[in-house]
C-alpha positions in Angstrom: -27.0 -67.7 -35.4 -30.3 -67.9 -33.7 -32.3 -64.6 -32.6 -30.7 -64.3 -29.4 -28.0 -64.1 -31.4 -29.3 -61.1 -33.8 -31.0 -59.4 -29.8 -27.2 -59.5 -28.1 -26.2 -58.1 -31.0 -28.4 -55.2 -31.9 -29.7 -55.0 -28.5 -26.5 -52.7 -27.3 -27.1 -49.8 -30.2 -30.4 -48.0 -28.4 -28.4 -48.4 -24.9 -25.2 -46.9 -25.7 -26.6 -44.6 -28.6 -27.9 -42.2 -27.3 -25.7 -41.7 -24.0 -23.0 -41.2 -27.0 -25.7 -38.1 -28.2 -25.9 -36.3 -24.8 -22.2 -36.0 -24.9 -21.7 -34.6 -28.5 -25.6 -32.6 -28.2 -24.4 -30.7 -24.8 -21.1 -30.4 -26.9 -22.8 -28.5 -29.8 -24.5 -26.3 -26.7 -21.3 -25.1 -25.4 -20.0 -24.5 -28.0 -22.6 -23.3 -29.6 -22.2 -25.2 -32.9 -25.1 -25.7 -35.0 -23.4 -28.2 -36.7 -22.5 -30.2 -34.0 -26.1 -29.6 -32.6 -26.9 -31.3 -35.9 -24.7 -34.8 -35.7 -26.2 -35.0 -32.2 -29.8 -35.0 -33.5 -28.7 -37.4 -35.9 -27.1 -39.7 -34.1 -30.3 -39.7 -31.8 -32.7 -40.6 -35.0 -29.9 -43.6 -36.1 -30.7 -45.0 -32.1 -34.3 -44.9 -32.6 -34.2 -46.5 -35.9 -31.5 -48.8 -33.9 -34.2 -50.3 -31.3 -36.3 -51.2 -34.1 -34.1 -54.2 -34.8 -33.1 -55.2 -30.4 -37.0 -54.9 -29.9 -38.2 -57.2 -33.1 -35.7 -59.6 -32.3 -36.4 -60.4 -29.1 -39.3 -62.7 -29.4 -37.6 -64.6 -30.9 -34.9 -64.5 -28.0 -37.5 -65.2 -26.0 -38.2 -68.4 -27.2 -34.6 -69.6 -26.7 -34.5 -69.6 -23.7 -37.2 -69.6 -22.4 -37.0 -73.4 -21.1 -33.5 -72.7 -19.5 -33.2 -73.5 -16.2 -33.4 -71.2 -14.1 -35.4 -68.5 -16.0 -38.5 -68.5 -14.9 -41.8 -66.0 -17.0 -41.1 -63.2 -14.7 -38.1 -62.3 -14.8 -38.8 -62.2 -18.9 -42.2 -60.4 -18.9 -39.9 -57.6 -16.4 -37.3 -56.7 -19.4 -40.1 -57.0 -22.1 -43.1 -54.7 -20.5 -39.4 -52.2 -19.4 -38.1 -52.6 -23.2 -41.3 -51.6 -24.7 -41.3 -48.6 -22.0 -37.7 -47.8 -23.2 -38.0 -48.5 -27.0 -41.3 -46.4 -27.4 -39.6 -43.5 -25.4 -36.5 -44.5 -28.0 -38.9 -43.3 -30.9 -40.3 -40.0 -29.5 -36.5 -39.2 -29.0 -36.0 -39.8 -32.4 -39.0 -38.3 -33.6 -38.4 -34.6 -31.2 -35.1 -35.3 -32.6 -36.3 -35.1 -36.3 -38.5 -31.9 -35.5 -35.2 -30.3 -33.8 -32.8 -31.1 -37.1 -35.6 -29.8 -39.1 -35.7 -26.5 -36.5 -31.9 -26.1 -36.6 -31.2 -26.5 -40.1 -33.9 -23.8 -40.6 -32.6 -21.4 -37.9 -36.5 -22.0 -36.3 -36.3 -20.1 -33.0 -37.7 -23.0 -31.1 -34.9 -25.1 -32.2 -32.9 -24.4 -28.6 -35.2 -25.7 -26.9 -36.3 -28.2 -28.3 -32.6 -28.8 -27.7 -32.6 -28.9 -23.8 -36.3 -30.1 -24.3 -34.0 -33.5 -25.7 -31.1 -33.6 -23.3 -34.3 -34.1 -20.8 -36.0 -36.0 -22.8 -32.3 -38.4 -23.5 -31.8 -38.6 -19.6 -35.2 -40.4 -19.3 -34.3 -43.0 -22.0 -30.8 -43.0 -20.9 -32.9 -44.1 -17.5 -35.3 -47.1 -19.3 -31.7 -48.4 -20.8 -30.1 -48.8 -17.6 -33.5 -50.3 -16.7 -34.2 -52.0 -20.0 -30.6 -53.1 -20.0 -29.8 -54.7 -16.8 -33.4 -57.1 -16.8 -32.4 -58.2 -20.1 -28.8 -59.1 -18.5 -30.6 -60.9 -15.0 -32.2 -63.2 -17.8 -29.1 -65.0 -18.3 -26.6 -63.5 -15.4 -27.9 -64.6 -12.2 -25.2 -62.7 -10.4 -26.7 -59.5 -11.0 -29.7 -60.9 -9.5 -31.5 -58.4 -7.7 -32.7 -61.7 -5.6 -29.3 -63.4 -5.4 -28.2 -62.0 -2.9 -30.8 -63.5 -0.7 -30.2 -66.2 -2.1 -26.9 -66.7 -1.9 -26.9 -65.5 1.7 -29.3 -67.7 2.3 -27.3 -71.0 1.2 -24.6 -69.8 3.5 -27.1 -69.6 6.4 -27.6 -73.4 5.0 -23.9 -74.1 4.8 -23.4 -72.6 8.5 -25.4 -75.1 9.8 -24.9 -78.1 8.3 -21.7 -77.5 10.0 -22.3 -76.7 13.7 
């Protein structure tokens, strides 16, 4: 397997896992279950750790695709920038979740505050997960590129002119 295969395999973990953790954390808050909240915190920690292999296989994946037709350095660079921001936010979410896990376990008074802070941070993480995932998809899937509609419409206009 090439690095691109590994990158595609690992990059879904940090995108999907925070969403699962968010649903579980909200459930734990609604049910007032410290155990369910701890499970959510642990899931966020796992998601944060799952960011590492996705991040470290990115360079190798870039080397595989950088010379493919229709893949520009700009598209790859844009994805890298978004991935870096996403990774940093994911690591922060993991660290705060580790603190929240400890606070919840020790029944600290601020553990509920941390749970709400994690929900807000998780929403930011999920926003950047979406941006990163979409920009990564644009590398090989021209049909989702924002410029695709413009290029396609220009091509249709050219065909229309040729028919006249």
